[in-house]
N, C-alpha and C positions, 0 to 999 in steps of 0.2 A: 504494500500500500504506500502510495506517495504521500508527501506532506500536504495537508489541507491548505488551501489559500483562498482568500476572500476576493471575489470578482463579481460585484453586484451587477455590472453591465451585462456580462455574458449570462449570468443566471437569470436575469430579467428577460434576455432574448430567448432562452430555453422555455421559460414559462409562457412567453408569447406564442411560441410554436405550439405548445400544448393547448392553450386557449383557442388558437386558430383551428386546430384539429377537432377539439371538442365541439366547437360551434358547427363545423362542417359535418361532423359525425353524430350530432345530437339525436336525430331521428333514429338512426340505427342503434345508438346506445340505449335509448329508451325502449325500442322494440326488443332488444336483446334481453333486458331484464323482464319485460312483460312476457315474452315467450318462455323464458326459463321458468318463471312461476307457473305459467299455464300448463306446460307440458309435464312438469313435475307434480301437478295436482291442485294448485290454487287457481281454479277455473271460474270463480264467481267475482264479478265486479262488486264493489262495496254497495253501490246504489241498487243493483239487482238483489243482492242478499237482503238488504233492508226491506225492499218492496215485498219479497216473498214472505219474510218473517211477519210483515204487517198483516198478511192474509193467513197467518198461522200455518204457512208451508215451510218445511225444513229444506233448505237448499242442499240437495244431494249431489255428489260427484261420482260418476262412473267412468273413471279415466281409462280410455282405450289407447291413448297415445303413449303412455308409459311402457306398455308391453311391446309396442312397435319399436320404440326407441331402444329398448334392451335387445330386441332382435337385431337391429342394425349394428349396435355396438358389439354384440357377440360375433356377428358376421365379420366385422372389421378386425377384431382381435385374432380371428383365425386366418386372416388373409392379409397379413402385413407383407407388402411386396418386397422383392429383392432388388438390390442395386447391382448394376453391371458397370465395372470400371475398366475402361480400355485406354491404353496409352495412345497419344496422338503423334508421338515421334519415337525415335529409336531408344528403347530401354531394354535392359537385360530382362529375360523372361522371369527369372526368380525375383528380381526387384519389383516388376510389375505385379506379380502374384501376391507378394507381401503387401504392396501398397493397396491393392484391392481388398485383401483380407483386413487390413487396418481400417479402411473406410467403412467396410461392412460391420466390423466389430464395434466401432464407435456409433454408427448410425442405427444399428439394429440390436443392440443389447437390451437387457430387460428394462433398464431405466428409460432408454429412448422410446421403447414401445409404450411405456406408461405415458410418456409425454405426448406421443401421437394419439393415444386413446383419449386423453383429456381434450386435446385440441379438436379431435373429431367430434366428441360429444358436444362441445361448445358450438361448433359449426352447425351440426344437425339441429340442435335445439334453438340456438339463438341467432343463427345465420352466419356467424363467423367465429373463428378461434385464432389462437396464436401460440407460438412457442419460440424459445430462444436457444442460442448456442453460446457457450462461454468456455473459458479456460479455468482450471482449478488444479490445485496440487493433489496428487494421488491420495495423500493422507496427511495427518498433522505433522509427521516426522519425515516428510519427503520434500525433495527439491525438484522433483520431476512434475512438469505440468502435463495435464491431460485435457482432452476436449470433452466437454460434457453438454448434454442437452438439458434444458430446464423448462418446466411448464409455466404458463401464464394462466393462473387459476381464473382470473377475471379479465378477459380480453378488452373490456371497456376501459381498463386502466392503462392500456397500451396506446401508442400514437405513432403515426407515420407521416411522411411527407405527402401532401395532397398531390403533388406532381409526379409521384411514382407511377410507372407504367407497367411494370411486370405484375402478373397476377399475385405474386407473393410479396410485392412492395419492397423487395430488397435492393432495388436499384434507385431508390430515392436518395436525397441528400442528408436525411436524418431520420431517426426512429428512436423509440425508447419506451419505457414503461415506468409506472409509479408504484412504489411499495411503501406501505405505511408501517412504521415500527414504533414501539413505545419509547417514550423519552428516556426511561431507565436503560433500555438496551442501547439506544443511541448514545447515551452518556458513557456507557461502558466501552463502546467501540471508538468513538471520536473525541471523547473528553467533555468535561463539564463546561468548559469555557464556550465551546462552539454550541453546545446544547442550549445554554442560557441565552446566547445571542440570537437564537431563532425564536422570534416572538409569535404570538397567536395571530392568525389571519383575521381580518374583519369578516364578519358573518356574510356569507354569500348564499343566495338561494340555491345555487348549483353547488352542492357539496363536493363534486368532483374537482372543483377549482380551488378548494381549500387545501393548503399545504402544511398547516400546523395548527394544533389546538393545545389545550392544557395537558392532554394525556399522550399525544403522539405527534410524530413528525413524518412528513412524506419525503422519502428519498427518491430522487429521479435518477434512473439509470439511462443515460443518454448516449446515443451513438451517432456521430457526425461523420459524414463522408466528404472527403476533400479531394479535389482534382490534382493530378500529378502527371508528369510525362516522363517517359524513359526511352532510351535508345535500345532497340533490339537488333541482334546480329544473327545472320544466317551463315553458319560455318560450312566448310567444305564437306564435312561428314554428315550433313543433313540436319544437324541440331540447330534449334533457334533458342538463343539465350538472351537475357537482359543485361543491364549494366553491371549488376552485382556479380552475376556468374562470369561475365566477361573479365572483370577485374581479378577473379579468383583463378583464371587460367594460368597455367605455368608458362613462363617465358624462358627460352633457352637460346643461347648464342650458337648458331651453326654457320661456319664460314663468315664470321663477322656480321651475320644477319640474325635479328631477333625472330624467333619462330614460336608460334603459339602451340601449346601441347594440350590435348584433351584425351584422356584415357590412354596416356602413353603414346599417342599418335600425333604427328604434326598436322595442324589444320590451318586454314586461311579463312579470312572473312570474305564471303561471297557478296553479301548485300547487307545494308543496314538502313534503318529508318526510325523516325520518331513515332512513338505510339503512346496513346493516352492510358493512364492507369489511375486508380483511386486508392487512397489510404483511408482508414477508418480510425477515428479517435473514440475511445471509450471513457466516459466520465460518470462520476457519482456526484450528485448535486443535492444540497439541502439549504434552503434559505438563500443567502448570498454567498455560500461557500461551495467551492469545488473541492469535495472531500478526497477525490482520487482521480487521476488522469493517466492514461497509458495508451499506447498504440495497440489496436486490435489486429490480429494476424489474418486479415482477409480483405478482399476488395469489395465485398458485398456487406450490406447491413445484416447483422446476425439475429435479427428479429423477423421471423417468418409469419406472414399473414396467411391464415387458412380460410379460404372462402367456401361457402356452400353453393350458392348459385346466384350471384349478384346480377343486377342490370343497371343501366345508366338512364336517367330521365333526360328530358329535353334541355335541362339546365346544366347537364354534365355531372349531376349529383349521383354518386354511387348508392344504390339501394340494395340492401341485403335481403335475401329471401330464406327464412328458415325452412327446413324440409317439410314441416307440418303446416305451413301457412295456408294451404288450400283446403284443409280439413278442420279448421278451427270452428267454423259455424256448425259443421256436422257434429263435432264433439260437444259443443254447447247445447245443440238440440237434444242430444242423448241425455244430458244432464236435466234439461227441462222435462223430458218425458219421464225420467226416473222420479223427479220431484213431484210431478203431477200424479203419477201412479201411486206414489207413497201417500200423497194427500188424499186420494180417493179411498185408499185402504184405511187411512186414519179416521176419516169422517164417516165411513160406512158403519151402519149399525149391525150388530151380530145377534139381535133378538130372533128367536126361532118362530114365534107365533104372533099374530095380530089378534088381540082379544079385547072384549069390552069389560068394563068394571063389573057388570052383572055376572059375567062368567067366573069371576074370582072373588065374589063377595064374602064367601066363608073364609075364616082364618086358616083352617087346615088346607083348603083348596088354594088359597093365595100362597101359602108356604111351599106347596108342591110346584106351582108354576113359577115361583121366583127363583127356584134352584133347578136349572135344567139337568144337572148331573144326578138328580135323584132317580133311582131305578125302582120301578114298581110294575105290577102286572098290567095296569092300564092307566092312561092319563085322564083323570076325571076333571070335569068342569061343572060349574053351576049353570043351570038353564036360565036364559034371560026371557023376559016377557015376550019379546018379539021373535023368539026362536033362533037368534044368531048363535053360531058356533065359532070357536077359535079357528082362525085361518092360518095355515102354515106359510111361512115366508121363505123365499129362496135366499141362499147365502149371497153376499155381494160378489160381483164379478167385474174384472177390469174390461174396459172396452177393447174389442178386437182391433179397432183402428189404432190404438196406442201401440199394440204389438207390431202392426204393419209398419207404422211410422218408425219404430225402433229398428226394424230390419232394413228399412230404406236408408236410415242414417248410417247403419253399419256398412252397407254397400257403398255409400258416398265416401266413407273413410277409406275403404279398400281401393276404390277407383281413384281417389285423390292422391293416395300415397303410392299406388302401384304395388302394394303389399297384400296379396290375396291369401286366402286360407291355405291354398296349396303350397305357398312359399313358407308359411309359418308351421308347416308340418301337420296341418289339420285337413280333414276331408272337405273338399269343395263340391261344386255342382258339376264337375267334369265327369264324363262317362267313359273316357278312354285314356290310355296312357299318353297318346299323342296330344289329347286336349290338355292334360295336366302339364305336359312339357311346354306346350304353346303358351298357356297361362303363366307359368313360371318364367318363361323367357321374356314375355311382354312386361311382367312386373320387374324383372331385373334391369330393364332399360332405365326405369325411373330411379331405382336405388343405385344405379351405377354412377349417377352424377356426384353425390357426396363422396363416394369412394375415389372417384377419379380426381376430385379436387384435393383430397388428402394426399393421394399419390403424387400429385404435382408438387405439393408442399414438402413431401419427404424427399423427392428428387432435388428440390432446391436446397434443402438442408444438407444433403449429401454433397452437393457442389461446394457449399460453404466449407464443410469439413475438409474436402479435398484441397481447397485453397489454404486452409490453416495448417495442414500437416507439415509442409516444408519448414515452417517457422516454429511450430510447437515441438515437433519431433526432429530437432536439428542436431542432436548430440547422440553419442552411442548409448543405447538403452536396450535392455533385455525385456521382451514382452512375451506373453502367452497369447497366441492368435489362433483362431479357428479358421483353418484353411478351406479351400474349395471342396476337398474330399470329405469334409465333416470332422476331421481329426484336429485336435489341439496340439500345437507345436511350440517349442521355445524358439524364438527368433530374435536375433540381435540386429537392431537397426543401426545404420551408419557405422558399420564396423570397419576399422582401419585394416587394410590388407597387410601392412607391415609397420614397423616402428618409424619409418621415414615418411609416412603419410602419402605414399605414392598413389594410393587408390582407396576407394571406399566400396565395401560390399553393402548391398541393401540401402543404397543412398536414397533417402526420402525426399531429397531436394532435386533429384534428377528427373528430367522429363516433365511432360504435361499430360494430364489425363482427362478423359471425358466421362461424365456420369450419365448413365441411362437407367431408366426404371424398367424392371421386369414385373409387370402386374401379375397378380395371382396369389396362390398360397405362399406362406412363409417357407423357409428352408425345410422345416420339419414336415410341413404339409406337402411340399413337392416330393420329398423322400417317400412319404406314405403313398402318394398318388402313383409314383413310379413303381413302387413295390406291387400295388394292386394291379397295375397295367401288365407287369411282367407275369404275375400270377395267372392272369387271364390267358396270356400267350402260352404259358407252359401247360395250362389246363387243356388247351386244344391240341398241343403237340409237345409232350414232355421231353422228346428227344432234343428240343432246342436248348435244353439246359446246358449242353456241351458247348453252345455258342455264346450264351449270355449269362453263364453261371457267375462270372466275376461281377457283372453289373447287378445281378440279383442280390448277391451277398453284400455288395456295397450299400444297398438301401435297407438292409436288415437293421432293426433297432438295437444294435449292439454298441457298447462303448468302444470296443477295439476290435475291428473286423479285418485288420490288415493281414494278419497271419492266415486267417481263413480265406481271404481273397487271393493271397499269394498261392495257396495250395490249389485253389480252383483254377488259377491261371496256368498251372503246370499241365492241365489236361485239355486246355483250349489251344487249338492250333495257332501258332504265331501269326499266320497270315490273316486269321480272323481278327485278332487284336489290331493288327496293322490296318486292316480294312476299316475297322471302326474309327480309327484316328484319321485316316486319309480320305475315306469315302470312296475309294477306288474298289471296283469289284474284285472278288477273289478269282484267281485264274482257274483253280481246280477245287471243286467242292462236291462231295458225294452225299446227296440227300437221301439215297435209298437205304433202307434198313439192311443189316447184314443177314446172312442165311439163318443164323440162330434166332434172331429176332423175328424173321418172317415165319419160321416154323412155330414159334411160341404164339404169335398172333393168330396163325391159322388154327392151332389147337384150341385156343380160347374161343375163337369164333365158332368152331365146330361144336364145342360144348354148349355155348349159349344157344345155338340154333337147335340142338337136340333137346334141350330143356324147354324151349318155346314150343317145339312140336309135341312133346309129351303133355304140356299144359293144354294145348289145343285139343289133343285126343281125349283128355280127361273131361274137358268141357263138353265135347260132342257126345261122349258116352252118357254123361249125366243128363244132358238135354234129351237124349233118346229115351232114357228111363222115365224122365218127367212126362214125356208125351204118352208113354204106356200107362202111367198112373192116371193121367187125365182121361184117357180113353176108358179105363176101368171105372173111374168115378162116373163118367157119363152113362156107362152101361148099368151101373148100380142104380142111378137115378131113374132110368127107364123101367127097370124091374120093380122098383119101389112104387112107381106110379101105376103100373099095370096090376101088380099083385097086392099092393098095400103092405109089403113086408117092412119090418124095422131093420134098416141097414146101418144103423148108427155104429155098431161095433166094427163092421167091415170098413166103413168110412174112416173111422179113427185109425184102423190098421194101415190104410193107404196113406193117410196123412203122416203117420209115423215113418213109413218107408220113404216118403218124399223128404222129410226132414233129415233122415239118415243119409240119403244120397247127397243133399245139400251140404251136410257136415263133412261128408267124405270128400266132396269136391273142394271145399274150403281148406281141408287138411292137406290135400295134394297141392293146392295152389301155394299154401304157406311153405310146404316142404320144398317146392321148386324155387320159390322166391329165396328161401334160405340158401339153397345150393348156388343160385345165381349170385347172391351177395357174397358167398364164400369165394366164388371164382373172382369176382371183382376185388375182394379183399386180398386175394393172392396176387392179383395184378398190382395193386397198390403196394403190397408188401415187397414184391420184387422191385418195384420202382424205388421204394424207400431204401432198400438194401443197396441199390445202385448208387443212390445219392450219398449214402454213408461211405461207400467205397470211394466215391469221388472226393468227399471231404477229408477222408483219412488216407488218401493216396500218397505214397512216398515214392518218388521216382528212383530208379536205381542209380542214375547219374544226376548229380546236382545241376539243375538248369539255372542259368543266370536270371535274376529277378528283374522285373521291369523297372525302368528308371523311376526313382523317387519312392519305391516301395521297400520297406525294411521290416523284417520280422521283429 
């Protein structure tokens, strides 16, 4: 932390920026808070609530949006996209792989995912969210800086340059956020003198513009972007470097001529030109004090705006659109229906009979009718002079129109969000699998919008991290990185090749890289999908295991599958592995089963056909017997009609024989099915034994391991 300094003029300029943004963004800020309360359950305006209570109606809330919100959030958490980092110039393959792993580890670790999730939730509910990127020491006893993501819990306390043009607003000239901390904590960090010098702001109707009160002080974390220019050089080896890297090039005298050396090779400058760059200043401000100031290691502002689906009006004003904006009225209508239904039930009477006073004039009769739970042989009443009897009343029923209106409101919510029952795992009105798929696909178009907006913000954050790495990870450091194969390895960054500093391994400052987004499931999700796909392939043709066994094992959920994969690779033809890398067809490949396999398959097919034939013969035999029994029953019926005999005993005997034949047939079917299952089990057992042999196979001669794979 730098030494605090007082600068009223600059601090006033920063506060003017914030006030300018707050005035520009006031409508969106108010809508954000309104929508947050509404979606999370506070769905009654105060005037509406008072009006309903005046008519003795209890305002009820039947929030349908909360469940839809959780569905969206759960879907996002299972589908964090992957980043693809590719070098734009010549970089060693190992260095590029480590650089890519470092960016992914920073951008997609557990803390970063939590930041994305919160920003996504804010954007879906309130229309927009935000997150930031900073540097921090690894721990309290470390001197190594790390790149960290941090969440902005309330994006309405963040601000950006109105003139920013990129969707994530990182190309503006300034951005920042406000954080309120207690005076006691402020005093402990910055000292009592500075704390006491920051007075209480005059009361302002807009509390977002208050920067201090008796209990707390608002600290502004401001990032300012400043224009700069640099000379870039194109070297003869194809590399493009800036001023700083050009000055670091080694100079040697060869034949009284100074020669530039890059990677131990002489190079010359082919072209050079001036190029514009930006630097970012990071400051912490409170009152008239600049509490801390330092250079931020990126060219973009490290405060990323996460949009849901904005539009611009005719005045150029950006208007945010929460995801549930189009179904607010439908949700309110459901609350009205629930309230009205509850009111009808509340005021409905539950008396069972309509009676006159004359029918219950006696004390004992009145006691009986007053307590409907009394059980007796008959319900007595007193006769009235005009002969009126008690009239039974129907129990109260809700109007069918209310139920119909409720269903219509539910359909409005589904059509307005694009989230139908089939997408939520419930039964819909679709009658076929194709209809279910079509409805789910149509709904996914609508939910794709917020996911795509977040993915854009994630890619933007990855670009900022990529810019920061050369300046943050600029010294030799040992890290644990998760590589592309899913295994965690110890990697030394910026390692000197020798004591003379003639070269650097895994140089994080070398080269330039481009960040691309790979939408879809997270790494774990992709691994699971790949495993399921290969299982389907192997189910149709198990013999393909000898071609893709190493890829199958690679996606198994094992902590360390290198040794298992290496063993599998010993039985896969080298030309197959090479074809997978190069994409070139294999010259020779025998897809036909060997004679032993052909004989086994023929024997199994013969057994299966024989069993099927026996089952058909048994069914035909039983059917023939059944027809004989039916003819005998018809004959008995004719005899009984002509002679009047009692044939009940004979009839029962025939029925018993029919049941016996049916039981016999069922027994044979079960026995044949058991034999067929046994044959199938033998086939699976043999296949399993083959896999065990493959997994435990030890070649007589040790074959060289593929590059990069160690047991």
